[in-house]
All heavy atoms as TSV, in Angstrom:
chain	resi	resn	atom	element	x	y	z
A	1	MET	N	N	-61.587	18.402	-214.473
A	1	MET	CA	C	-61.199	17.186	-215.141
A	1	MET	C	C	-60.866	17.507	-216.598
A	1	MET	O	O	-61.578	18.229	-217.263
A	1	MET	CB	C	-62.329	16.163	-215.087
A	1	MET	CG	C	-61.922	14.877	-215.752
A	1	MET	SD	S	-63.221	13.743	-216.279
A	1	MET	CE	C	-64.078	13.314	-214.842
A	2	THR	N	N	-59.776	16.968	-217.089
A	2	THR	CA	C	-59.403	17.201	-218.483
A	2	THR	C	C	-59.869	16.024	-219.335
A	2	THR	O	O	-59.913	14.888	-218.883
A	2	THR	CB	C	-57.876	17.359	-218.634
A	2	THR	OG1	O	-57.257	16.161	-218.182
A	2	THR	CG2	C	-57.371	18.538	-217.843
A	3	LYS	N	N	-60.212	16.345	-220.568
A	3	LYS	CA	C	-60.628	15.311	-221.505
A	3	LYS	C	C	-59.444	14.913	-222.367
A	3	LYS	O	O	-58.580	15.718	-222.667
A	3	LYS	CB	C	-61.736	15.832	-222.427
A	3	LYS	CG	C	-63.065	15.977	-221.771
A	3	LYS	CD	C	-64.105	16.309	-222.825
A	3	LYS	CE	C	-65.478	16.285	-222.222
A	3	LYS	NZ	N	-66.513	16.478	-223.246
A	4	THR	N	N	-59.435	13.660	-222.773
A	4	THR	CA	C	-58.441	13.204	-223.716
A	4	THR	C	C	-58.837	13.703	-225.099
A	4	THR	O	O	-59.999	13.652	-225.476
A	4	THR	CB	C	-58.358	11.665	-223.710
A	4	THR	OG1	O	-58.053	11.226	-222.399
A	4	THR	CG2	C	-57.289	11.172	-224.664
A	5	ILE	N	N	-57.869	14.190	-225.843
A	5	ILE	CA	C	-58.125	14.745	-227.172
A	5	ILE	C	C	-57.799	13.701	-228.233
A	5	ILE	O	O	-56.776	13.021	-228.146
A	5	ILE	CB	C	-57.284	16.008	-227.408
A	5	ILE	CG1	C	-57.698	17.088	-226.413
A	5	ILE	CG2	C	-57.436	16.504	-228.841
A	5	ILE	CD1	C	-56.800	18.298	-226.414
A	6	ALA	N	N	-58.689	13.594	-229.225
A	6	ALA	CA	C	-58.455	12.695	-230.362
A	6	ALA	C	C	-58.544	13.504	-231.646
A	6	ALA	O	O	-59.434	14.332	-231.806
A	6	ALA	CB	C	-59.486	11.579	-230.375
A	7	LEU	N	N	-57.618	13.255	-232.563
A	7	LEU	CA	C	-57.637	13.862	-233.894
A	7	LEU	C	C	-57.951	12.754	-234.887
A	7	LEU	O	O	-57.229	11.763	-234.967
A	7	LEU	CB	C	-56.290	14.498	-234.224
A	7	LEU	CG	C	-56.129	15.023	-235.645
A	7	LEU	CD1	C	-57.103	16.178	-235.897
A	7	LEU	CD2	C	-54.703	15.476	-235.868
A	8	VAL	N	N	-59.061	12.902	-235.607
A	8	VAL	CA	C	-59.493	11.876	-236.557
A	8	VAL	C	C	-59.477	12.476	-237.956
A	8	VAL	O	O	-60.135	13.487	-238.211
A	8	VAL	CB	C	-60.909	11.368	-236.213
A	8	VAL	CG1	C	-61.348	10.308	-237.220
A	8	VAL	CG2	C	-60.962	10.824	-234.798
A	9	THR	N	N	-58.748	11.851	-238.854
A	9	THR	CA	C	-58.726	12.318	-240.235
A	9	THR	C	C	-59.838	11.626	-241.023
A	9	THR	O	O	-60.251	10.525	-240.683
A	9	THR	CB	C	-57.370	12.036	-240.903
A	9	THR	OG1	O	-57.132	10.627	-240.889
A	9	THR	CG2	C	-56.245	12.762	-240.188
A	10	GLY	N	N	-60.314	12.295	-242.049
A	10	GLY	CA	C	-61.363	11.706	-242.877
A	10	GLY	C	C	-62.680	11.558	-242.147
A	10	GLY	O	O	-63.409	10.584	-242.332
A	11	ALA	N	N	-63.030	12.524	-241.314
A	11	ALA	CA	C	-64.207	12.415	-240.456
A	11	ALA	C	C	-65.529	12.613	-241.187
A	11	ALA	O	O	-66.582	12.472	-240.584
A	11	ALA	CB	C	-64.101	13.420	-239.312
A	12	SER	N	N	-65.486	12.903	-242.472
A	12	SER	CA	C	-66.737	13.150	-243.191
A	12	SER	C	C	-67.412	11.874	-243.678
A	12	SER	O	O	-68.575	11.902	-244.073
A	12	SER	CB	C	-66.496	14.086	-244.376
A	12	SER	OG	O	-65.603	13.495	-245.289
A	13	SER	N	N	-66.703	10.734	-243.644
A	13	SER	CA	C	-67.321	9.497	-244.124
A	13	SER	C	C	-66.567	8.274	-243.617
A	13	SER	O	O	-65.457	8.385	-243.092
A	13	SER	CB	C	-67.352	9.476	-245.660
A	13	SER	OG	O	-66.045	9.454	-246.171
A	14	GLY	N	N	-67.180	7.125	-243.800
A	14	GLY	CA	C	-66.534	5.842	-243.518
A	14	GLY	C	C	-66.019	5.669	-242.106
A	14	GLY	O	O	-66.670	6.032	-241.131
A	15	LEU	N	N	-64.825	5.101	-242.012
A	15	LEU	CA	C	-64.235	4.810	-240.704
A	15	LEU	C	C	-63.978	6.068	-239.883
A	15	LEU	O	O	-64.146	6.064	-238.662
A	15	LEU	CB	C	-62.926	4.037	-240.869
A	15	LEU	CG	C	-63.064	2.593	-241.337
A	15	LEU	CD1	C	-61.690	1.999	-241.614
A	15	LEU	CD2	C	-63.788	1.768	-240.297
A	16	GLY	N	N	-63.551	7.138	-240.538
A	16	GLY	CA	C	-63.309	8.384	-239.821
A	16	GLY	C	C	-64.577	8.937	-239.188
A	16	GLY	O	O	-64.572	9.419	-238.054
A	17	PHE	N	N	-65.678	8.854	-239.921
A	17	PHE	CA	C	-66.987	9.300	-239.436
A	17	PHE	C	C	-67.396	8.496	-238.207
A	17	PHE	O	O	-67.726	9.055	-237.162
A	17	PHE	CB	C	-68.005	9.121	-240.571
A	17	PHE	CG	C	-69.392	9.597	-240.270
A	17	PHE	CD1	C	-69.748	10.908	-240.539
A	17	PHE	CD2	C	-70.349	8.745	-239.755
A	17	PHE	CE1	C	-71.037	11.362	-240.287
A	17	PHE	CE2	C	-71.625	9.181	-239.494
A	17	PHE	CZ	C	-71.981	10.495	-239.769
A	18	GLU	N	N	-67.356	7.176	-238.331
A	18	GLU	CA	C	-67.765	6.297	-237.225
A	18	GLU	C	C	-66.829	6.417	-236.034
A	18	GLU	O	O	-67.273	6.401	-234.885
A	18	GLU	CB	C	-67.844	4.846	-237.706
A	18	GLU	CG	C	-68.915	4.607	-238.746
A	18	GLU	CD	C	-70.326	4.917	-238.272
A	18	GLU	OE1	O	-70.617	4.751	-237.066
A	18	GLU	OE2	O	-71.143	5.330	-239.107
A	19	THR	N	N	-65.537	6.548	-236.278
A	19	THR	CA	C	-64.567	6.688	-235.194
A	19	THR	C	C	-64.794	7.981	-234.430
A	19	THR	O	O	-64.741	8.001	-233.199
A	19	THR	CB	C	-63.129	6.628	-235.750
A	19	THR	OG1	O	-62.940	5.368	-236.401
A	19	THR	CG2	C	-62.099	6.799	-234.654
A	20	SER	N	N	-65.070	9.058	-235.151
A	20	SER	CA	C	-65.349	10.343	-234.503
A	20	SER	C	C	-66.528	10.233	-233.542
A	20	SER	O	O	-66.470	10.697	-232.400
A	20	SER	CB	C	-65.664	11.418	-235.548
A	20	SER	OG	O	-64.552	11.675	-236.345
A	21	LEU	N	N	-67.595	9.600	-234.010
A	21	LEU	CA	C	-68.781	9.445	-233.166
A	21	LEU	C	C	-68.508	8.553	-231.965
A	21	LEU	O	O	-68.905	8.868	-230.841
A	21	LEU	CB	C	-69.937	8.878	-233.988
A	21	LEU	CG	C	-70.506	9.804	-235.048
A	21	LEU	CD1	C	-71.521	9.061	-235.899
A	21	LEU	CD2	C	-71.133	11.037	-234.418
A	22	MET	N	N	-67.832	7.441	-232.193
A	22	MET	CA	C	-67.557	6.504	-231.109
A	22	MET	C	C	-66.711	7.157	-230.009
A	22	MET	O	O	-67.012	7.031	-228.826
A	22	MET	CB	C	-66.833	5.270	-231.635
A	22	MET	CG	C	-66.525	4.241	-230.558
A	22	MET	SD	S	-65.274	3.037	-231.030
A	22	MET	CE	C	-63.840	4.075	-231.196
A	23	LEU	N	N	-65.668	7.872	-230.414
A	23	LEU	CA	C	-64.805	8.515	-229.432
A	23	LEU	C	C	-65.538	9.626	-228.684
A	23	LEU	O	O	-65.376	9.779	-227.468
A	23	LEU	CB	C	-63.545	9.061	-230.101
A	23	LEU	CG	C	-62.570	8.006	-230.634
A	23	LEU	CD1	C	-61.465	8.663	-231.458
A	23	LEU	CD2	C	-61.985	7.194	-229.494
A	24	ALA	N	N	-66.362	10.384	-229.394
A	24	ALA	CA	C	-67.138	11.439	-228.737
A	24	ALA	C	C	-68.112	10.840	-227.720
A	24	ALA	O	O	-68.290	11.381	-226.629
A	24	ALA	CB	C	-67.888	12.260	-229.773
A	25	GLU	N	N	-68.730	9.725	-228.066
A	25	GLU	CA	C	-69.640	9.045	-227.135
A	25	GLU	C	C	-68.916	8.590	-225.876
A	25	GLU	O	O	-69.487	8.562	-224.796
A	25	GLU	CB	C	-70.268	7.823	-227.795
A	25	GLU	CG	C	-71.380	8.142	-228.746
A	25	GLU	CD	C	-72.001	6.886	-229.325
A	25	GLU	OE1	O	-71.291	6.140	-230.034
A	25	GLU	OE2	O	-73.192	6.664	-229.065
A	26	LYS	N	N	-67.652	8.234	-226.023
A	26	LYS	CA	C	-66.853	7.764	-224.878
A	26	LYS	C	C	-66.243	8.906	-224.075
A	26	LYS	O	O	-65.503	8.674	-223.138
A	26	LYS	CB	C	-65.770	6.804	-225.355
A	26	LYS	CG	C	-66.325	5.507	-225.907
A	26	LYS	CD	C	-65.211	4.558	-226.291
A	26	LYS	CE	C	-65.765	3.279	-226.837
A	26	LYS	NZ	N	-66.190	2.346	-225.810
A	27	GLY	N	N	-66.536	10.155	-224.485
A	27	GLY	CA	C	-66.092	11.293	-223.697
A	27	GLY	C	C	-64.832	11.988	-224.183
A	27	GLY	O	O	-64.345	12.908	-223.535
A	28	PHE	N	N	-64.282	11.548	-225.299
A	28	PHE	CA	C	-63.105	12.211	-225.849
A	28	PHE	C	C	-63.495	13.562	-226.427
A	28	PHE	O	O	-64.628	13.751	-226.881
A	28	PHE	CB	C	-62.497	11.381	-226.991
A	28	PHE	CG	C	-61.732	10.173	-226.548
A	28	PHE	CD1	C	-62.392	9.062	-226.054
A	28	PHE	CD2	C	-60.348	10.141	-226.635
A	28	PHE	CE1	C	-61.694	7.935	-225.659
A	28	PHE	CE2	C	-59.643	9.019	-226.250
A	28	PHE	CZ	C	-60.316	7.916	-225.750
A	29	GLN	N	N	-62.566	14.487	-226.421
A	29	GLN	CA	C	-62.738	15.740	-227.151
A	29	GLN	C	C	-62.205	15.460	-228.549
A	29	GLN	O	O	-61.009	15.287	-228.739
A	29	GLN	CB	C	-61.963	16.868	-226.489
A	29	GLN	CG	C	-62.168	18.196	-227.164
A	29	GLN	CD	C	-61.500	19.313	-226.389
A	29	GLN	OE1	O	-61.086	19.147	-225.246
A	29	GLN	NE2	N	-61.393	20.454	-227.012
A	30	VAL	N	N	-63.101	15.364	-229.533
A	30	VAL	CA	C	-62.744	14.901	-230.874
A	30	VAL	C	C	-62.646	16.065	-231.842
A	30	VAL	O	O	-63.548	16.888	-231.938
A	30	VAL	CB	C	-63.782	13.884	-231.400
A	30	VAL	CG1	C	-63.414	13.427	-232.804
A	30	VAL	CG2	C	-63.893	12.698	-230.454
A	31	TYR	N	N	-61.545	16.105	-232.560
A	31	TYR	CA	C	-61.367	17.042	-233.663
A	31	TYR	C	C	-61.257	16.203	-234.926
A	31	TYR	O	O	-60.333	15.413	-235.063
A	31	TYR	CB	C	-60.111	17.894	-233.467
A	31	TYR	CG	C	-60.248	18.842	-232.322
A	31	TYR	CD1	C	-59.835	18.491	-231.047
A	31	TYR	CD2	C	-60.838	20.084	-232.513
A	31	TYR	CE1	C	-59.984	19.358	-229.988
A	31	TYR	CE2	C	-60.984	20.968	-231.452
A	31	TYR	CZ	C	-60.560	20.595	-230.193
A	31	TYR	OH	O	-60.714	21.457	-229.148
A	32	GLY	N	N	-62.215	16.368	-235.814
A	32	GLY	CA	C	-62.215	15.605	-237.050
A	32	GLY	C	C	-61.853	16.494	-238.222
A	32	GLY	O	O	-62.367	17.604	-238.342
A	33	THR	N	N	-60.973	16.017	-239.067
A	33	THR	CA	C	-60.608	16.786	-240.252
A	33	THR	C	C	-61.380	16.260	-241.448
A	33	THR	O	O	-61.696	15.075	-241.532
A	33	THR	CB	C	-59.103	16.711	-240.536
A	33	THR	OG1	O	-58.760	15.380	-240.900
A	33	THR	CG2	C	-58.288	17.156	-239.349
A	34	MET	N	N	-61.693	17.166	-242.347
A	34	MET	CA	C	-62.377	16.778	-243.581
A	34	MET	C	C	-62.085	17.812	-244.647
A	34	MET	O	O	-61.933	18.990	-244.348
A	34	MET	CB	C	-63.876	16.628	-243.346
A	34	MET	CG	C	-64.569	17.856	-242.800
A	34	MET	SD	S	-66.289	17.582	-242.345
A	34	MET	CE	C	-66.114	16.637	-240.842
A	35	ARG	N	N	-61.976	17.359	-245.873
A	35	ARG	CA	C	-61.738	18.280	-246.980
A	35	ARG	C	C	-63.036	18.922	-247.445
A	35	ARG	O	O	-63.038	20.046	-247.911
A	35	ARG	CB	C	-61.069	17.554	-248.142
A	35	ARG	CG	C	-59.627	17.184	-247.840
A	35	ARG	CD	C	-59.018	16.438	-248.977
A	35	ARG	NE	N	-59.622	15.100	-249.000
A	35	ARG	CZ	C	-59.626	14.303	-250.050
A	35	ARG	NH1	N	-59.086	14.685	-251.175
A	35	ARG	NH2	N	-60.163	13.112	-249.986
A	36	ASN	N	N	-64.135	18.212	-247.344
A	36	ASN	CA	C	-65.421	18.715	-247.812
A	36	ASN	C	C	-66.267	19.129	-246.610
A	36	ASN	O	O	-66.942	18.297	-245.994
A	36	ASN	CB	C	-66.135	17.642	-248.628
A	36	ASN	CG	C	-67.424	18.118	-249.230
A	36	ASN	OD1	O	-67.911	19.202	-248.918
A	36	ASN	ND2	N	-67.997	17.311	-250.094
A	37	LEU	N	N	-66.253	20.410	-246.288
A	37	LEU	CA	C	-66.989	20.880	-245.110
A	37	LEU	C	C	-68.499	20.784	-245.274
A	37	LEU	O	O	-69.223	20.843	-244.296
A	37	LEU	CB	C	-66.591	22.315	-244.780
A	37	LEU	CG	C	-65.218	22.460	-244.142
A	37	LEU	CD1	C	-64.917	23.927	-243.855
A	37	LEU	CD2	C	-65.112	21.655	-242.867
A	38	LYS	N	N	-68.988	20.597	-246.481
A	38	LYS	CA	C	-70.430	20.429	-246.677
A	38	LYS	C	C	-70.923	19.157	-246.008
A	38	LYS	O	O	-72.081	19.058	-245.626
A	38	LYS	CB	C	-70.769	20.407	-248.162
A	38	LYS	CG	C	-70.559	21.740	-248.834
A	38	LYS	CD	C	-70.855	21.673	-250.315
A	38	LYS	CE	C	-70.551	23.024	-250.946
A	38	LYS	NZ	N	-70.665	22.969	-252.400
A	39	LYS	N	N	-70.032	18.185	-245.835
A	39	LYS	CA	C	-70.416	16.923	-245.206
A	39	LYS	C	C	-70.438	17.000	-243.681
A	39	LYS	O	O	-70.863	16.060	-243.019
A	39	LYS	CB	C	-69.479	15.809	-245.656
A	39	LYS	CG	C	-69.644	15.459	-247.115
A	39	LYS	CD	C	-68.792	14.262	-247.466
A	39	LYS	CE	C	-69.014	13.854	-248.903
A	39	LYS	NZ	N	-68.233	12.650	-249.235
A	40	GLN	N	N	-69.990	18.123	-243.118
A	40	GLN	CA	C	-69.976	18.226	-241.658
A	40	GLN	C	C	-71.382	18.182	-241.080
A	40	GLN	O	O	-71.570	17.765	-239.941
A	40	GLN	CB	C	-69.242	19.481	-241.211
A	40	GLN	CG	C	-69.988	20.772	-241.485
A	40	GLN	CD	C	-69.193	21.987	-241.083
A	40	GLN	OE1	O	-68.326	21.902	-240.224
A	40	GLN	NE2	N	-69.476	23.113	-241.691
A	41	ILE	N	N	-72.382	18.577	-241.857
A	41	ILE	CA	C	-73.754	18.555	-241.367
A	41	ILE	C	C	-74.197	17.123	-241.058
A	41	ILE	O	O	-74.927	16.890	-240.106
A	41	ILE	CB	C	-74.726	19.270	-242.345
A	41	ILE	CG1	C	-76.053	19.537	-241.679
A	41	ILE	CG2	C	-74.912	18.487	-243.616
A	41	ILE	CD1	C	-76.012	20.607	-240.637
A	42	ASP	N	N	-73.723	16.149	-241.852
A	42	ASP	CA	C	-74.057	14.749	-241.591
A	42	ASP	C	C	-73.485	14.308	-240.246
A	42	ASP	O	O	-74.149	13.627	-239.465
A	42	ASP	CB	C	-73.514	13.838	-242.697
A	42	ASP	CG	C	-74.142	14.114	-244.046
A	42	ASP	OD1	O	-75.289	14.616	-244.085
A	42	ASP	OD2	O	-73.489	13.827	-245.058
A	43	LEU	N	N	-72.251	14.710	-239.974
A	43	LEU	CA	C	-71.613	14.366	-238.710
A	43	LEU	C	C	-72.340	15.040	-237.546
A	43	LEU	O	O	-72.612	14.415	-236.526
A	43	LEU	CB	C	-70.136	14.765	-238.732
A	43	LEU	CG	C	-69.301	14.425	-237.510
A	43	LEU	CD1	C	-69.299	12.929	-237.231
A	43	LEU	CD2	C	-67.878	14.927	-237.687
A	44	LYS	N	N	-72.698	16.303	-237.723
A	44	LYS	CA	C	-73.427	17.018	-236.666
A	44	LYS	C	C	-74.773	16.364	-236.384
A	44	LYS	O	O	-75.162	16.189	-235.232
A	44	LYS	CB	C	-73.673	18.468	-237.077
A	44	LYS	CG	C	-72.547	19.397	-236.847
A	44	LYS	CD	C	-72.978	20.791	-237.254
A	44	LYS	CE	C	-72.125	21.857	-236.650
A	44	LYS	NZ	N	-72.548	23.192	-237.048
A	45	ASN	N	N	-75.500	15.994	-237.442
A	45	ASN	CA	C	-76.820	15.382	-237.266
A	45	ASN	C	C	-76.725	14.046	-236.540
A	45	ASN	O	O	-77.519	13.770	-235.636
A	45	ASN	CB	C	-77.507	15.189	-238.619
A	45	ASN	CG	C	-77.956	16.492	-239.233
A	45	ASN	OD1	O	-78.094	17.501	-238.557
A	45	ASN	ND2	N	-78.169	16.483	-240.539
A	46	GLU	N	N	-75.780	13.228	-236.931
A	46	GLU	CA	C	-75.624	11.925	-236.287
A	46	GLU	C	C	-75.168	12.085	-234.842
A	46	GLU	O	O	-75.613	11.367	-233.956
A	46	GLU	CB	C	-74.638	11.067	-237.072
A	46	GLU	CG	C	-74.663	9.613	-236.734
A	46	GLU	CD	C	-75.998	8.935	-237.000
A	46	GLU	OE1	O	-76.715	9.320	-237.945
A	46	GLU	OE2	O	-76.326	7.993	-236.238
A	47	ALA	N	N	-74.282	13.036	-234.594
A	47	ALA	CA	C	-73.816	13.287	-233.221
A	47	ALA	C	C	-74.972	13.757	-232.342
A	47	ALA	O	O	-75.072	13.364	-231.173
A	47	ALA	CB	C	-72.699	14.323	-233.235
A	48	THR	N	N	-75.853	14.575	-232.893
A	48	THR	CA	C	-77.008	15.050	-232.131
A	48	THR	C	C	-77.905	13.886	-231.740
A	48	THR	O	O	-78.396	13.821	-230.612
A	48	THR	CB	C	-77.798	16.085	-232.961
A	48	THR	OG1	O	-76.928	17.181	-233.244
A	48	THR	CG2	C	-78.999	16.598	-232.202
A	49	LYS	N	N	-78.114	12.958	-232.655
A	49	LYS	CA	C	-78.932	11.774	-232.359
A	49	LYS	C	C	-78.334	10.970	-231.217
A	49	LYS	O	O	-79.049	10.408	-230.404
A	49	LYS	CB	C	-79.029	10.871	-233.588
A	49	LYS	CG	C	-79.887	11.398	-234.693
A	49	LYS	CD	C	-79.890	10.386	-235.836
A	49	LYS	CE	C	-80.432	10.987	-237.096
A	49	LYS	NZ	N	-80.302	10.069	-238.236
A	50	LYS	N	N	-77.002	10.916	-231.172
A	50	LYS	CA	C	-76.311	10.124	-230.148
A	50	LYS	C	C	-75.962	10.949	-228.909
A	50	LYS	O	O	-75.281	10.469	-228.025
A	50	LYS	CB	C	-75.053	9.501	-230.746
A	50	LYS	CG	C	-75.369	8.518	-231.841
A	50	LYS	CD	C	-74.111	7.874	-232.380
A	50	LYS	CE	C	-74.488	6.897	-233.468
A	50	LYS	NZ	N	-73.763	5.658	-233.367
A	51	LYS	N	N	-76.385	12.195	-228.911
A	51	LYS	CA	C	-76.158	13.111	-227.787
A	51	LYS	C	C	-74.667	13.294	-227.463
A	51	LYS	O	O	-74.250	13.267	-226.314
A	51	LYS	CB	C	-76.919	12.652	-226.561
A	51	LYS	CG	C	-78.415	12.677	-226.770
A	51	LYS	CD	C	-79.149	12.319	-225.517
A	51	LYS	CE	C	-80.608	12.574	-225.683
A	51	LYS	NZ	N	-81.445	11.522	-226.069
A	52	CYS	N	N	-73.877	13.461	-228.494
A	52	CYS	CA	C	-72.463	13.767	-228.327
A	52	CYS	C	C	-72.109	14.833	-229.349
A	52	CYS	O	O	-72.858	15.105	-230.270
A	52	CYS	CB	C	-71.594	12.520	-228.501
A	52	CYS	SG	S	-71.725	11.740	-230.113
A	53	ARG	N	N	-70.965	15.459	-229.187
A	53	ARG	CA	C	-70.622	16.566	-230.079
A	53	ARG	C	C	-69.148	16.555	-230.447
A	53	ARG	O	O	-68.328	17.153	-229.761
A	53	ARG	CB	C	-70.969	17.889	-229.401
A	53	ARG	CG	C	-70.747	19.068	-230.312
A	53	ARG	CD	C	-71.288	20.339	-229.695
A	53	ARG	NE	N	-70.922	21.427	-230.576
A	53	ARG	CZ	C	-70.042	22.348	-230.282
A	53	ARG	NH1	N	-69.431	22.339	-229.118
A	53	ARG	NH2	N	-69.758	23.297	-231.135
A	54	PRO	N	N	-68.798	15.908	-231.543
A	54	PRO	CA	C	-67.406	16.032	-231.975
A	54	PRO	C	C	-67.156	17.414	-232.564
A	54	PRO	O	O	-68.024	17.991	-233.194
A	54	PRO	CB	C	-67.253	14.951	-233.047
A	54	PRO	CG	C	-68.620	14.589	-233.455
A	54	PRO	CD	C	-69.548	14.997	-232.358
A	55	ASN	N	N	-65.994	17.952	-232.288
A	55	ASN	CA	C	-65.583	19.203	-232.924
A	55	ASN	C	C	-65.105	18.847	-234.319
A	55	ASN	O	O	-64.831	17.699	-234.614
A	55	ASN	CB	C	-64.439	19.845	-232.134
A	55	ASN	CG	C	-64.845	20.126	-230.709
A	55	ASN	OD1	O	-65.820	20.795	-230.458
A	55	ASN	ND2	N	-64.104	19.574	-229.774
A	56	HIS	N	N	-64.982	19.815	-235.175
A	56	HIS	CA	C	-64.510	19.531	-236.521
A	56	HIS	C	C	-63.776	20.741	-237.072
A	56	HIS	O	O	-64.055	21.868	-236.696
A	56	HIS	CB	C	-65.673	19.148	-237.442
A	56	HIS	CG	C	-66.753	20.170	-237.453
A	56	HIS	ND1	N	-67.759	20.154	-236.518
A	56	HIS	CD2	C	-66.969	21.244	-238.225
A	56	HIS	CE1	C	-68.558	21.184	-236.735
A	56	HIS	NE2	N	-68.107	21.858	-237.752
A	57	PHE	N	N	-62.848	20.502	-237.931
A	57	PHE	CA	C	-62.174	21.570	-238.625
A	57	PHE	C	C	-61.592	21.007	-239.905
A	57	PHE	O	O	-61.546	19.794	-240.092
A	57	PHE	CB	C	-61.102	22.238	-237.775
A	57	PHE	CG	C	-59.998	21.340	-237.299
A	57	PHE	CD1	C	-58.828	21.249	-238.004
A	57	PHE	CD2	C	-60.141	20.609	-236.140
A	57	PHE	CE1	C	-57.798	20.438	-237.563
A	57	PHE	CE2	C	-59.121	19.793	-235.696
A	57	PHE	CZ	C	-57.946	19.706	-236.409
A	58	ARG	N	N	-61.185	21.866	-240.778
A	58	ARG	CA	C	-60.741	21.458	-242.102
A	58	ARG	C	C	-59.237	21.639	-242.246
A	58	ARG	O	O	-58.694	22.655	-241.873
A	58	ARG	CB	C	-61.458	22.316	-243.136
A	58	ARG	CG	C	-61.049	22.035	-244.526
A	58	ARG	CD	C	-61.834	22.944	-245.426
A	58	ARG	NE	N	-61.242	22.926	-246.755
A	58	ARG	CZ	C	-61.580	23.749	-247.701
A	58	ARG	NH1	N	-62.497	24.659	-247.490
A	58	ARG	NH2	N	-61.025	23.678	-248.863
A	59	ILE	N	N	-58.619	20.620	-242.800
A	59	ILE	CA	C	-57.225	20.743	-243.211
A	59	ILE	C	C	-57.180	20.393	-244.681
A	59	ILE	O	O	-57.466	19.257	-245.065
A	59	ILE	CB	C	-56.292	19.804	-242.425
A	59	ILE	CG1	C	-56.264	20.168	-240.958
A	59	ILE	CG2	C	-54.891	19.841	-243.023
A	59	ILE	CD1	C	-55.395	19.283	-240.103
A	60	GLY	N	N	-56.879	21.371	-245.512
A	60	GLY	CA	C	-56.765	21.130	-246.945
A	60	GLY	C	C	-55.341	20.761	-247.302
A	60	GLY	O	O	-54.410	21.052	-246.561
A	61	TYR	N	N	-55.180	20.117	-248.440
A	61	TYR	CA	C	-53.847	19.730	-248.877
A	61	TYR	C	C	-52.904	20.929	-248.977
A	61	TYR	O	O	-51.743	20.835	-248.637
A	61	TYR	CB	C	-53.898	19.011	-250.218
A	61	TYR	CG	C	-54.505	17.641	-250.133
A	61	TYR	CD1	C	-55.607	17.301	-250.903
A	61	TYR	CD2	C	-53.979	16.687	-249.291
A	61	TYR	CE1	C	-56.161	16.036	-250.821
A	61	TYR	CE2	C	-54.527	15.423	-249.194
A	61	TYR	CZ	C	-55.624	15.113	-249.979
A	61	TYR	OH	O	-56.172	13.871	-249.880
A	62	ASN	N	N	-53.415	22.055	-249.438
A	62	ASN	CA	C	-52.553	23.217	-249.595
A	62	ASN	C	C	-52.100	23.787	-248.253
A	62	ASN	O	O	-51.159	24.538	-248.173
A	62	ASN	CB	C	-53.220	24.307	-250.430
A	62	ASN	CG	C	-54.507	24.792	-249.827
A	62	ASN	OD1	O	-55.037	24.180	-248.905
A	62	ASN	ND2	N	-55.031	25.874	-250.345
A	63	GLN	N	N	-52.768	23.428	-247.163
A	63	GLN	CA	C	-52.400	23.921	-245.849
A	63	GLN	C	C	-51.287	23.096	-245.211
A	63	GLN	O	O	-50.678	23.528	-244.251
A	63	GLN	CB	C	-53.622	23.932	-244.928
A	63	GLN	CG	C	-54.658	24.939	-245.386
A	63	GLN	CD	C	-55.941	24.802	-244.594
A	63	GLN	OE1	O	-56.520	23.726	-244.544
A	63	GLN	NE2	N	-56.366	25.883	-243.989
A	64	ILE	N	N	-51.033	21.887	-245.726
A	64	ILE	CA	C	-50.010	21.047	-245.097
A	64	ILE	C	C	-48.784	20.863	-245.977
A	64	ILE	O	O	-47.867	20.165	-245.602
A	64	ILE	CB	C	-50.596	19.677	-244.700
A	64	ILE	CG1	C	-51.182	18.939	-245.900
A	64	ILE	CG2	C	-51.592	19.823	-243.597
A	64	ILE	CD1	C	-51.654	17.534	-245.594
A	65	ARG	N	N	-48.773	21.469	-247.124
A	65	ARG	CA	C	-47.611	21.357	-248.009
A	65	ARG	C	C	-46.517	22.276	-247.597
A	65	ARG	O	O	-46.657	23.289	-247.053
A	65	ARG	CB	C	-47.998	21.668	-249.453
A	65	ARG	CG	C	-48.795	20.541	-250.026
A	65	ARG	CD	C	-49.040	20.829	-251.481
A	65	ARG	NE	N	-49.985	19.828	-251.942
A	65	ARG	CZ	C	-50.471	19.806	-253.139
A	65	ARG	NH1	N	-50.125	20.710	-254.011
A	65	ARG	NH2	N	-51.305	18.888	-253.499
């Protein structure tokens, strides 16, 4: 079975953070982008509490110019 993939920008806080968790809980394979990778620990901790695991990676401004 294949999972639907979701790309969420701004996954380190606010709507992006909550959207990443919600989609992961629903079974999506989630890739969240964030500029500040230090905040990924917050996402990991919350995902662990909810027994889901969003993936994450960083896209910096200099990488998309």
